[in-house]
N, C-alpha and C positions, 0 to 999 in steps of 0.2 A: 355305786359310789364307795369310795375308799373310806370316807370317812375325815376328811380335811378338808376346811376352804378359806377364802378372803373375804372378811368384813369389815373394812376401814373407814368406810362412812360416816361421818359424826350425826348426833339424832336430827342437828338443825338440819342436814343435808340432806337426811331420810325423811324428815316432816316434809321440807321443800318437792323432793322427789315423788313421793308417794301423795301427797295431799293428806298430811294426817296429824294426828297433834301429838306431841311430843310429852309420853308417858314412862319416860327410862327415868326421870327421878336424878339425871345427871350421874349415872352410873354406867355409860356406853362408854367404851375406850374402843380405838383401831387394834384390829386383832387378823393378824396376816397367815395366822398358823389356828385356826379356830377347829377343836377337837370335843369329843365329847363329853359331855356335862360341863365345858364354858356358856360362858351367859352369852349369848347373842341376841341381834338384834331382830324380833318379829312386824309386821306389820299386819293387826287384826281389827277386828269390829270390838267396838266397848259400848256400853249403853251408861258407862261412867263412872263402874264401879270394878274395884279389883278384879274379884272373882266373876263376875257378871251371873250371881245366884240371884234367884230370883226375890224382887224388892217390896216393901209394901205397899208404897205409891200407889195410886188409884190409875194414874197415867204412867205406863213403863215410858222411861227416856229414850230417845230415837238412840240408834245404834251409831258410830262416829267408828273414824277408821284413826287408829292410833298406833306411836310404835312404842313398845312394849321391850322389854329387857327379858330373854327366855332361859330357861337351862336347856341346852340342847341333849333331847334324850327325853322321850315323852315319858311320864309315869302316868299311868291311868288311876281316878279318884281311888278305883276299889283296890291298890296295889298297899301293900303293908310295906314294901320297904322302898324308898325312892329310889336304890339302887339298882331296879330292873331296868330303868331309863336306859340306861350303858347298852343294854339288849335294843333298844326302839330309837334312835339317832335316823333310821332309816325306815320309809312303810314303804313298800312296792303296790304300784299302782293294778298290779292285775288282782289285787288282794284286797288291797286297801278298804274297799266298803263294805266288804266281810270279815273282817279282824276283829274280835272281840276287845282288843286292844286300842285298836284305830276306828273303828266305824262309827264309835258316837261321836268323833271329834272329827270325823271326814263329814259327815253329816251334819252339826251345826259348828263347829269349831274349826275353819278351814283359816288360813293364815298366809304371808306372802314371807318369803327369805331373804332379804337383800345381801347379794353378793360381791362382791367385786371379779371372780372365779373360783372352780375348785380343783383341787390335786389330784393326780391320779399316777399307779407307780405301772411302768413296763421292766417285766423283770427278764431276765434272762431265763431260754428254755430249761424245765426243772428243777429250775428257785422254786423256794416253798415260799419263806419269809425272808423280808429283807433285803440289802442290796436295789439294783434296778434304778433306772432313771424316773425320777421323778418330771412330773410335766401339770402347768399350769393351762387350764383354762380357760381364757377369758378376754371379753368382750374386747377386738380390735381400734373400737374409736373411744373403751373407756369408760360407756354407758354402765348403769347400774342391771345387774342380772336380778331378777326376781324367782329364787325357786321356790315351788308349789310346796307349801306345809301345812300341817295341821298343830293346836295349840291342845294345852289342857289345864286344870288347875289342879293341886294335889298339895292336900296340907292342913292340917289346922294345928293350933290357933293363927298359924303364921304364914296363908297358902301359897306356896311359888309357881310362877307359871312355867311349864315346859313344855318342846317341842318336838317337832318328828321332819326330818324333809322325803318329800316322796320321790321317788328314785322308779327310773323306767326303763326299757329297753335301751342301751345305746344305738343309735344309727349311724351310715356315713363314717368318717374317719375317727369319730370321737370310739366305737365298735373297736378298733383297731388297738387302745389304749386298754380299756376294760368293758367290761359287757353288760354295765350300768352306767347311770347318767344319772343327775336329779332333771327333774320334772320343771323345764323353765317355761314360765308365762312370761309373755308379750302382755306387751302394754293394755293392748287393747282387751286383754281376757283377767285382768286385775279385779276389776271392780264384781264380774260376774264369779270369780273364783271365792270371793269371801263374802260374796252371798249365800247366807244358806239357806235361803228359799229358792236358789237355782241349784239344779241337781247336779251334781259334781263329776257326775260317772262322765257326760259329754264333755266335760274339760280336762278327761285326761289322757287325750292325745298328743303328742310329743308336738312342737311349732314346727310350720314349714320350713322347706330347706335353703329359702332366703332369709330366713332369723338365723339360723345356724352358721351360715356361711357366713357371718358376723363374726363369728367365735374362734380365735386361732386357738392353737395347740403349742404349748410354747415350754419349751425343754429349762430345767430351772433348776438349782445347785440342789444338794441332797442335803442340806441343813434344814430345810421341812421335816425329814423324817423325824426330829426331836421337837417332841412339842413345847418343850421350855425354850426352844428359839422364834422370837416374832418382832420382826420387822421389815421394810423395802426390799431391804435385799432378798427377802425369801421370793420374790416375786418377777426376779431380772434375770435377765434372760442369758441362757448361758451355751458353751457350745454342748450340742449335743454327748454324754459319755463323759464329759469332764468333772459333773459334780459340782463346778464352781469357777468360776472366771470372767473373764472377757465375755460381751455379748457375741451372739453371732448372728447369720442369719436366721433367719425364720423357716426350718425344715418343715418337712413332713414327718411324725413321728417317725422312730425306728423301730421297726415291726420285731417278733418273736423271731 
């Protein structure tokens, strides 16, 4: 996964879709070009306090599903500098359960990362950086996607929530665009993923082909390459190779 995605639904919409309480404090804004360190929505379990630290109450509050805003790029509690999060936007499914940085969150603090879709670039053979045709992977029916994610809390006295997206080996046509993709969780796996009593390793498999068949690979304009750009025009279909311009048919992605 390259490190860009779109998440544009309002807190109210996400609360309804995920049957969760709104914990965003009105700070959530549509982002068609989410990039590392940006504030992004996550759906997590909370016991009612911002940091989920042990409370003195005799009976702990029941965990509830909430929509929160997190900084994209997980910062482990032991980190001395939050800038380490820029290297931890993604956690590999193959190592997430054993990684020093990610394993504690994988065991107890899993989350869902709502998204409209994610971006990848197909670059000409031999090109190392820059250029290429960007694609937006998004459900053809406009449904919400839920990336498997992790969250943590960093800092005192003003703690912040940080998050990471779990990636897996790309499958099917997605592998022709990039060798990695976000781990997508269909709705029937949301509750298990959030439940810390469930062994998460059993949920690290990619969804079945029937689910993935509903996700198109859409060529979009090159403006998405600039993190300062943000707007619905970034996800509009263009003719492959045009960079921008009028919508074209739904082609198979150009290959190397």
